[in-house]
N, C-alpha and C positions, 0 to 999 in steps of 0.2 A: 505495499499498500503507501508505504514510502517512499520508494523507487516511484512509481506511478504519478505518484505526487510532484514528486521532483521533475520528471521528463514534464507531465501536464504544465507546469510552473514555466520551464526553459520557453516551452513550445507556446504559450501565452505571451512572454515576455516577445517571444522572437518575433510572432504575429504583429502584436499591437506596436512595436516599435518599428519593423520594416513597414507598416501602414501609417505610420506618426498619429497614433488614435488620441482624441479627445481625452483627457484626464476621468472623464464618467467611464468612458469605456475601460482604463484602467481600475477605476476604483470597481466597476462592476465585474471584470475577471478576478481582481482580489479578493472580492465577496464570494465568491463562487469556489476560486480555493482555499479559503477557509472554513467555508462550508463542508468540501469536501473532507477538509482535515481532520474534523471531528466527528466524522465518521468511525462508527466501529464495527470490521466488518467480522470481529467474531462474538457480535453479541448481535448478530443478524443483520448491519449496516443501519445499527440505530446508533442517536446523534448521542457522544456525549456529554454526560449532565455537569462537566466540570469549569464552573463560569470563569474561572482565572484562565483556564482553556481558551473559552470563544470571547476573551478579551481578546486574548494574544492573538487568536486567528483571524479576527475580523479589525482589529485595529489598524494593517495598512489600508486595508479599503474602505476605512472612516476618515486616517489623513488623506487620503487620495480623493476621498469625494467632498471631504470641506474644502481642499485645494480648488477642485474644479469648481468654485463659486468665486465669483470673480471677486468681491471686497475681502472675503478673507482671506484669498490669495494674495493678492496686493498688502495686505496688514502683514503678512506671516512670510510672504517669499519675495514677491518683486518689488515690493516696497522698501527694504532694506537694500537689497540692490542693488534698486534705482538712485538709490542715497548714497551709495556707494562708490557706481562707476561714477555719477553725477559729479562726487568731487574727485576721482582720481584721473577719469578721462582728461585728455590734452583739446583743449579744441580748438576746432577746424578752423584753419585761417578761411579767410575770405576768399582767396586765389585756388586753394584747395579746395573749396566748397563751388567754386566756380569751373573748375575743373571736371568737379565729377558731377555736377550740372548738365556738361558741356556734351558730354558722350549719349551714346546709346547700348544696351548690351539687348546680344541675341543668341545665337548659337554657345559664344561665351560664356553666359550665363546658365546653358544646359550643362556644360563641361563642370564649373562649380557647385551646379546642383547636384554632381553625383549622379543622375539619374536621366540622363540627356535622353529628349524625348524625337529621335528618328525621323517624327514629321517635320519637326523644325529644320534640320539638316539637306533634306529632299526640297524642302518648300524654296531652297534658297535656288537662284535662277540658274537656266545652265551659263555660259560666258559666249552666248552668241552675238554678232554685232547686225547691225540693220545695212540692208542693200548700202546704202549711201556712204555707212562707217566701212564696210567690206571696200567700196570702190577707191576711199579716203585711202588707206591701206594698202591697195594694190595699184595705186595710179598716184598718186604725187608725195606719198611716202617714198614710194619705191625708186622714183624720179630720186628725189632731193639726195637718198643713199646711193644713189650710184655719182650725184656729183660733189660727197662730200671725199676730200682726198686729208685722208686724219694728220700724215704726216705736214702736211705742207700749214695743216691748220696749228699743230699743235707746236712745231719748231721754227717754221719760216714766219708767218703770220703771228702766232698767239691768239687767234680769233678765226673766228669765220670768214671765209672770204665773202664779197660784197653780191657776189652772185646770189650764195647760199641764204644771206640775208633776207635779197629782196623775194628770194624763192617762198622762203619761209613768211613771209610777210603778203605776199600777192593771195598766199593759200590758204589761207585763214590758221596756221597753227599755233599761233599766240591767243587765238579763241576759241580753242576747241570746250572749253565749260563755258563761254558764255551765251547765253540763250540767242536762237535766232529772231526772236523779236527784237534784237539788242544786235542785229549783226554778224554775233557770230555761230559757231559751227552747231552749237547744242548738244555734242556729242555726252555719249554714257560713261560712265567710269572705265568700263574696260575698253571702250574703243580707245581712250585717252593713256591709257596703263601699255593698252601694244603700241599705240604709237610712239610714243617715247620709248617704251622697248626695243622697238627696229629699229629706229632712229642711233638708239644709243650702242645698239650692236655695230653699227659703222664706226660712230665716235663718243666717245662719253663727254665727250667736253659740248657738242651739237645737242646729245639728249638730255642734258643738264639746260641746256638755253631753250629747249622748251618745254621744258617740263615745269621750270620755276614761273613761268607766268598764268600758267594753268595748275600750279596748286596754293600755297599760302601766299597771296598777297593781294594788292590791288584787285585783280579782278574779281575772284572770290566773294572778297568781303562786300563789294559793291554790288553782285549777283544778290547776295543774302542780305544785305545789312544798308544798303545806301541807300539815299534819300532819292526818289522821282529826277530832281534834280541833276544829281551826282550822276545817277543811271545814264540819263538823256546826254550828260556833256563828254563821260569818258567812255561807256562799253563798247559804242561801236569802234571809237578811235582806238583804242585799245583793241579789240577782236581785228581790227585792218594793221595792228601793226604802229598806227601811225603814232602811238604814245608806248612804251618800254616802263614797263613798271620793275619796280623792285619792290621789298618790306624791310624794315631795316627793325629790326627785335632786339637781335644780341650786340650788348654790349663789353666793353674792358671788365667791368665789373657784375656784370649778369650774363654769365653763359649758359651753362644748365639751372640755374637760379633765376632765368628770366625774370617772378617776380619781385626779384631785388632791384629790379633797375633803378637805376641813378637818374636817368631821365626825368625832367620835371615839365609842367606847363602850369603855369596858374591864370586863373579866369582874369582879366580887366579889360578898361578900356584901353584904343590905341587907335589908331591912323591908320585905314584902308582904304584904297582911292579915294584919296581926298576927304572921307567924311570920319569920325568918331562912332565906331563901333564895338559892340563884347565882341572879346576874340580871346586869345590866349597869347602867354607872351611864352614861348616854347626854347628849351637848350635841351639838346641832344648830342649824345658820341657813341656812334655805335659803329660796328666793324664786323667783318666776315658778311659780307652782304652782296649776295650773288644776284647780277645786272645794275648794280649801282653806277661802276664806272659810265655806262651808256643811256641810265635811267632819263627817263622826262616825268616818270612823275613816281614819286617816292610817299611810302606808306610809314608812322613812324608810330610806334607805340613810347607810351610815358604815361608815368603817373601825373595826373590832373589834381591840381586844390584849388580850391573856391572861397578864400578867406572873408568875403565879404556875403558867399551863399549866393550868389544870383541866379545859380541853376534853380535852387532848392533842391539841392540832395545834399547840405552839410557841405562843412571847408573841404573834408579829403574826400575826393568824390571817385580814386579810384583809376583803376588803368585806361587809358582811352587811345583810340587811334585816330590818328589824322593823316590825310593824304593832302599831298604838299608838291607842286609843280618845282621840279626838278632845278628851273632859273626862278625863281620865284627870290627875292631880296634875302642873303644872309644864309639863304643854303649852300653848305660846302659838301662837294665829292671827292674825295681823298685821290690820291694815285692806286694805284691796281694794287692787292693782293695779288698773289703767285701761289694760290694752297695746290702743295702736290705737283707743283709745275703744268696743271693742266690749262687748255686754252679757254676754258667757260670766263666772260666776266666776273669780279668778285673783288671786292675793295669798302671802304671808310667810305661812313659820312655823318655830319658833326651840324650844328646849328647852336648860334649864342643868341639868347633873348629876342627870337626871332618870332614876331608877331604876326597871327592868322585869325580870320573873320571866323566864327563859330558855324560857316558854312564848310570849312574845312574839314571838320569832325565826320569821320566815316557815320553814315545814318544818321548825324546832326546830333543838337542835343539829348534827343531822346537816347542814344546810345553813349553816352557820354558815362565811364566808369564800368561801364559791361563789355572793356576790350579785350579781358583774359579770355572772359566765356567765348568769346568770337573767335579769337584767335585758338582756343583748344575745339571746339567744334570745326574748324577750316582744317586744323591740325589733324584731327581723328579721321579725316574721310582723307587729307591730300598727303599726308602718310602712307594711307593705304593702298594708294596707287604709286605715288612716284619712288622712293626708293625700294619697294619691292619690284615694280620693274624693271629700274636699272641692275638691281643685282641679282635679279634672275634671266634676265637676257643676259649677264655677264659670265652664267654660270652657262647659261645653254649655245654661247659663243665660244667659250672655252673649251666645251665639251666637241661642237661640231670638227673644230678644227685640230684639236687634238685625238681624235679616233680615227681623222685622216691622216694627219701625221706619225701615227703610229702604225697605221697599216702601210705607209709609204718608204718611210725610213727604214732599212734594214741593218743589221748589227749581228752578228755571228752567223751569218747565212740566212738571218729569221727577221719578218717583220718585229718589232721591236713591242706591238700592241701583243704577241702572243707570247709573250715573257711573263709569269706569273707576277714578278716584282711591280711590272709595267699597269700589269691587268688590276692590279687591288686600287691603283689610284682613279684608272680609268672606272671602276664599276664605282668608287665614289662617284666621279663626275655623270653615270649615269643615273644614279638612285638619286642625285638632287635635282637635277635637271627635271626628272617626272615629280618630284617633291614638289618644288620648290612654283613651278609652272602652276601646278594643282593648288597651291596655296595662293599666289598671285591672281591665277581667276576668279578661284570662290570670294577673296577678300575684295574685288571690284566688283562683284556682285552682290555682296552684304552691299556695298555703297550704293548701287544702282535702285538696291532694293528699299533704301531712304536711310537706310542704319546711318551713323558715326561713330562706328568702331571703334573707341579710343584704348582699350584692351588688346585686339585682338592690331591691333595698324601697331600698336605698340613692341608688342612680342615679334610680329611680323617683321619688321623695320630691325630688328637687332638679329634676330636669328638669319634671314635672307643674306644681309649685308657681313654676317660673320662665317655664314657660308660660303660665297663667295671668294672670300680672303680665302678658307682654303681651300677650294674648288682652282680656283686659280694657280693657286701657289701648286697643286698637284699638275697641271698643266703645265709650268714652268719646269718641273722638273722633269716632268716627261721629254718636252721638247729639247733642256737642258742649254746647250752653248747659243742654239737657233733662239731660243727667245729671251737671251738677256744683250744680245745685240742689237743694239735700237736702231732704229732706219726707216726708209720707206715702205720697205718688207717686212717688218714687224708686225704683228695683227694678235700681240701678245701684252706689250710692256706698256702701253697707253692706259691700258685696263688695270693693271698693275698697279700702276704709278697712282693712280686716282683712289683705289681700295681705301686708304685713309679718311679719303671726303665722304665716303658713303658712313663709314663707320662714325664720325662725329658728327655727322650734320644734320641735324632737325630731331636733339636729344641723343647725347655721347651713348655708346652702350653700355655702357659701365651702367650709366645712370640709369636708361632703362630699363635695363634686366634688374637692377636690387633694389630703386625703388620706385618702379613705375608699373610695370607688368602685372605684379603681383600686389603690390600693396593696394592699387586703384584698382585692380579688378576686386580682389577681397571686399572691397566696400560694395561697388557699383554692383556685381555681380551675385555677390552673397543674398538668399533670400531676406533675410533677417537681420543682420550687422548694420547697414547703413539706416535700418528703421531707428533700433534699437540709440546708434550713435545723435540720428536725430532727436529722438524722444530727450534723453539724458540734456540736450542742449535747447530743447525748450525754455520758452522765462515764463510762460505757464505751466506751473508744475502739476495741475492737476491733470492738464491733456497729456504733458510729458507721460506722468503714469500711467494713466490708461492705454496710450500708444506702445509706450516702454513694457508696459505688462502682456500686452496682444504680441509683440514681437519675441521679449522673453520665452513667452512659453513657446511660440513658434519655433525658437532655438532651441529648446530643450528637447522638443519632438525630433527635429533636423539633425540634432546630437548625436539622440540615442538613435535613430535610423542608419547614418552613418556607420557608426561603431559598429551594430549590428549586420547590416548591409555588406560593406568592407570584408568584415571578416568571413562571411559567406562566400561572398563569391570569392575571396583568395582563399578558403579551405576548398574549395569546388574547382578552382583555376579556371573560373569564370562560365564554367559549363551550363548554370542557370542565369547566366544575366542575356539579355535582350540582346537581339538582334530584329533589323527590319528587312532581310533579304534571308534567303535560302539557297542564296548559290556557292560557288565555293571560297566567298570571302567571307562567311557567316561568324567563323569562327573570330576573325580580327575583329568584328562587329563588339560582338562579345568581351572580347580586353577591352576596347577600349569603353567599353561600361566599365567593368571590373576597374581597371586603375581610373576612371573619373570617378569612381563612386570612394578609393583609396584616397585619390588626392581631393576631394570634399571633407573627407574626415581629416587628411593632415594640414589642409588650409585652415578648416576650421578652428582645432585645437592652435594653431599655430597662434591663428590671430585671436583666439578667445584666450588664451594664458601668458602672450606677451602680451598685448594691448599697446600701449603705446610704445614699448621697448621696441616694434617692429622694425620701426625707422632705423633703429641702431642695430639690429640684427640683417645687416644687408646680406652677408651670406647665405643666412635659412631663406631669405627672401629671394634672392636671385635663382636659388636652386628651385623654387617652388615656380618662379618665371620659366624657367627651364621645363617644367614636368608640365605646367600650363601648357607650353608653346610645342612641345614635342605630343600632349594630345590632342592639340587642334591641328599641327601640322597632320597628324596619322588620319584626321574625319577626313581632313581637304582632299588625299590622296583618296581613300576609299570613295569620296564624292568624286572626281576624277573617274576615278572606274565607271560608275554608272553616265556619268555626262558624256563621254566617251564612243557609250555605247556597248562597254564590257567585251573589249577586245579581247581575244585568250592568250596572244601575245605579250598584254602587261602583268599577268597575273605572277611569273618569276621576280619583278624588278617589285611590285608592289608588295609581296609577301617578305622580298628583302627588308623593304623600306619598313613594314610593319617591324619585324624581327627587330633590327635595328633601333626602330622607336621605343619597343616596349623595355630592351634592355636599357636604355636612357632613360624612360622614366625608372625604372627598379633602381638601377642607381642612383637617381634623384632623391628618390625617398627615400633610398636608403643612408644617404649623406644626410639628410633634414632630419632622421630617427637618432641617428651618432651625434650627431650635435647636439640635439634638444637639449635645455638647458635643467629639466628636471629629469631625475633619473626614473623617478616612477613615472611619468608620463611616457620617457623613452622606451621600458619595456612594454608599458600597454600598445603604444602603438606597433612595437615590433610584432607584438601578439597577434593585434589585430589586422595589419596590412601584412606580412610575413610569416603565417604562423607555421607555413613548411618550408621557411627558408627562403633564399631568394636564388629564383631559376633562373631567369630566364637569360635567353644567351642571347647576341646579336647575328647577322647573318655568316655564314657559313663561309669557307676559304672557296666551295666549288660553286653556291651559288655567285657569289661575286666574280670569279673566273669567267661565270658563263653569262654574266651581264656585261663583262667586258667585250669578250669574242663576237655578242650580238653585233657590235657597233661599230665593227673591223671592216666597213664595206656599205657602200651604199643599199640602201632599206628602205623601206618606208616607217619601222622602227625608230632609226636614226634621226628619219626627218621628224617625226611625230613628236620625237622628245627633245630635238631643237625651232619647233614649227614659232612663226615668231620674229627669227633675225633675218637679216639680209643673206641671202644666197645669190651668189653669181658663180657664174662657169669659166668668166674670162681671165686666160692665162694671163694675163698683163693685170689682175686685179692681185692685191695682196692676199685673199683670200680665193679669188676665184681659181689661182694658180693652183692651191689645194684642189679643190673639185676638180679642176680639170686631172690632172696628176692621177686623182685616186679613179679614176673612169678608166686613164689608161692604164695603170698599173691592175686593176681588176680581169681587163680584157685582156691582160698578158700573162695571167697567173697561171693558165695552165703550161704554155710557153717557157716561162721563168721556172719553172720545177724539173725541166728537161736540160734548161739550162746549168742550172744550180745542183744536179745530178751527176753531169759533166765536170762542173768545176771540182767536186769534191774529189771526182774520180781520178782526177789531175788530167783527162783528155783535155782541156784547154785549162787557161790561166787568164786571171784578169790582172791585169798591170798598165801603168800608165803608157808603157812603149809598146802596147799589142791592142790591136780591137777585138777582143773576146768574143765580139757577136758574128765579126766575122769569119774568123777560126771556128766558129760552133758550126755557120751555115757551109764551111769550106770542108768540114770533117762530118756531114751529113746529120749532124745533131737537131739542129732546127733547120726548115726551109729556110727562100728569101724572103716569100712574103710572111713567115713569120718571124723576121727579123728585123722585118719594117715595125712590125707592132710593138718590140721588143724593145728597139730602139726609140723609140718615142717614148715608153713606158723609162725608159732609162734619161733620157734625158728631160722629162718631165718632176722625175724624184731628181735631178741635179737641180733644175733650178728652185725645188721643193728648197731642200735642202741649205741651198747659198744663203749666205749672209750677208748684210751689206756692209760695205768699207767706204772711205773718205779720202778726200785727198790732205796731206798737212794744210792746217787750219782753216779747212773749210765749215769749220764748226763752230767756229769764231762766231759770237754775234755783230752785224752790224754796228757800228757807231749809230748809223739815221735809224733809227725808229719807222715802221712800216706806219702806214695811216692807218686812223681807226678803220675796221672795215665796216662795222655797223655806222659808220659815220660818212664813209663812203657812198654804201649802199640807199642811204636816206637822202644822201644829197642827189 
């Protein structure tokens, strides 16, 4: 009887916790178990007459029943908790609150919940383009890519040539996000992402130049917040490239801590166009501002003060945004910066006591003080489009060129790509190309669905750019000396140079990983945490207690469910976790659910028990960010399989990606547990998340070698892995030379086998003073027709492995600087 009651109690706890049942249901279950405990089977199932025993048996039910009554619960439990939290909780600053309010949550909230709703994943639109967008990608975008000479751009001009600037302006590249009603192209986020990707595959500098006006900047801010007068005045000019915008946010003393900017504006009266008007006396000092050296329209963020309360918003109005013509009196545009020797325009700007009228404030006085929210909303969407596009196309471009080179280049008589050591790097590139194209496409689709994915975009920014760094390094390792000799034919080095730019802009990766992704995500996406914080900070104590009671009660249920479900799914290896599909990838969906549940538990405990210390525990926070981003990345890979029509040849790469992601998730959670401050909680989390140990393993050598071999040649699989980049077969082009050689080398493959067998047997000898191909024909090893094919492949290979060289003094910079190409184009 005792054993049966124990089993019944465990089952009841399990079911109630999983269902997040209300307290009255817990009370009812406790009452039933208490009554059953007083049965005496040996007395014919009669109830015991032991009064103290009845009291003990029913006491849990009575306590739970009392706690189910709101006033009693508030008096005994949530009231004291509310008072304690209110006294110790650090107050959310204004800028922190605006950042939290700015973004939206969607699929990220499902991951944080531990119980993902697969319908929400599949509801995210496929990454399709309209006919107009596709035509633009295949027309003007292809054309401008063919016009770009990256060596001339980054070495000779340090700028795009005038004809490229003019083409970009004439074809609306700078107005992709501006609506058609204002003269722009009105393209989707997906289209913008793909256009930037393709151009960046040709020249990172050109990609950044197109990216910036279509990302965080005056165009987007005017579209969303500008007054009708501001929109009418500027948007058409911006869309046509008649105005070149930049946005000045970062300063010498406010980099990652942009909210700590020292730039200041004071509301006062001053002279504007011969009249005394209310305006702002503004001083700023900004640096690292992309497009600043050529900007005609300057966006500036600053702290606005109103000592006389002219605006009726108090004396400290808050962060405000203004739009100022670059030739306005007092505006200073400094000399150019040279970020990683890249050719895109970047530089400082400043101004001292510059008086601007109120009409220069973006959105007018209505939006004064709301600048940080405006910036965060734009950054959430812009960051989801821009840097993932640059990072992903860099990975795909590295794979495209390296897979060709690894097949063309021979060492020890074999294509270097067939060597396992080289294959290891190639396999990483294959997995990354598939994975990050999946995440780029899905995230852009989320933006097109109307979301502002602040948490997802932060995670994707740091993961994509870090992956880019690793995969471009792999490409350089495989190419060896061919990659480090810079010159007109080098297709890797420019991207390698600019990697640090992507790592540091729009929030340095260290900050984004350790302070933003998980810390902000835990507040934004947690079903109860933000509600508890807001309730604790409510100045209306009665209302605050009511809201806190509701959120706190839900949080307890959420925590119990996480504990129970995490332990169960980990004990059963996810066998009973949910999956929306019944095909061959069903198991990976179950693992995604399983580890989402474990992440929800670890995240909830991390926030609940560390509280305000979470900001200082940045190593823990960073690891939790890694786990979250791994879960998101895995979900995007699975979604891509569905969106691409379930291509069977993609299954091996998805399996390898999933193994790597799960192994990384387990490693991250393990390190969180190992470094958790409380020994008791370390033990408890270890039991709940790893009841049977840490067993996950990454993809095997055999899997990875097969992936590497799958791209050593022309194939639809290789084409799909590298879709969206600029591809040419022109042998006079720096990347076309590879594609041309690959075709010729593959055509000669069977002939080459006979040729190399003869070399190994010593029948012919390959040396500089002999024509081995002619010798092979003479000895009947190959025919004269085969010799033509082999010679074409041989000559194409020589062209591929050739590196640039220069005459003495040829690389010295001229003392006469070239004219600014943008200005030349404008003239």
